Residue, then its C-alpha position, 0 to 999 in steps of 0.5 A: m784772541s783768547i779762548l774762553p772756558r767752556l760751559p758744559l751742558i749749556e754749550d752742548l746745545t749751542t752752535n757757538p760758545i756763549t758770549p760773555g756778559l749774558n744773563l741766563v735764567v734757569e727755570f727748574d722743577s723743584r724735584s729736578q736735578w738742577y742743583a747737581a747739574s749746576l755743579t757740573i757747569a761750575a766744574g767744567w768752567l773751572k777745569t777749562g780756566g774759568e772763574v766761578l762765583y757760586n751763590d749757595a742759597a739752597q745747598p750748604p757750602e760743605k756739600i758744594r765743596s764735596s761735590l766739586t771734589k768728586l768732580g775732580l777739582d782741588v777746591e781748597a787751592l781754587e779758593k785760595q787763589d780766589i778763582f772759586r768763591i762761595y757766597d753763602a746765602y744758605t747758612t744765613g737763610i736758616g738763621q745761623k752765622s756763616k763762617e764763609k769769607y763771602t756772605p750775601p745779605l738776605k734783605i734786598t735793600d742791603a744787597s742793593i747797597l753791596f752791589s753799588q759799593q763793591f760789585f759795580r766798582s770791582g773788576i771781574s774778568q770775562n772768564m767769570i760766571r756767577i751762578w745762583d743755584n736758587a734765587s727763588t729764596h729771595a721771596r722768603f725774605n723780601d717782597e716779590k716786586n722789590w726782589i724783581e726790581f733788584e734783579l733787573s736793576r742790579r744783578f742783570p746789569l752787572a753782566a753787561i758792565q763787567k762781561s761776566t755771565l749770570i746763570l740764575g736759577i728760579i723754581r718754576g710755578i711758585h712766583s707770580d706770572w708777572a715775576y716770571k715774565q719780567l725776568e724772561a723779558a730781561a734775560d738773554g736766554i731761558i734754560d728749562f729743567r724738568l722732571e718727567e715721570t714715565g710709568e715707574q721711572t723718572r727722567n731729568l730733562m733739559r732744553i734751551s727754550s730761548l737764546r738771543s745770541g746765536s743758534f741753539e738746539s731747542r729739543w728736550h734732552e735727558v740729563r744723566f749722572d754718573d757715580n760722581s754726579a757728573a751730568s751729561l746730555t743724551a743725544 
């Protein structure tokens, strides 16, 4: 039986590896360090033989490449082999033309067609994780109901069909209660990132609040970053 790559941070809090084909929703405070943590997850997965499709709705591609390089990856080589892919939603989201190879559409109607024509027909290895750093940006360009319907009928089913793992980041507290409940009910796991203020200091905290497959640690853990912005959890 083949050994799957490892998801740092997330699998630090689980008894067993995450089963391929799960949909994991990350609800994060807008001031938290979720973006940096997501790059540690991507880097750890790539270093252990996995493939990553990273949707950069909140960060420019050059920042992602620079961050992953600091984390010890040869990003250029990984992209040439198509092991690491950036889907550049950031550049188009600020009204500019992207120079990237992969550029997802901003409109849900167009994205839905793309999923039907390409993703549902193309093979993706179970060694693939798909990270959306901030799917809340969909609400800037689409009706909320249409956005949620797209997640539930397109992006979420792809995980089970192709055995790829989805890690979907959404900002806490800006969408309707209905939207959060729909995503939470459909997700296989919920991960929380929040910023805690204690006196004059702040702490970034992470926990798994729900996971339908396997046992997990549900307590809050502090997330710390080294000089290269590599994230790790305290005991």
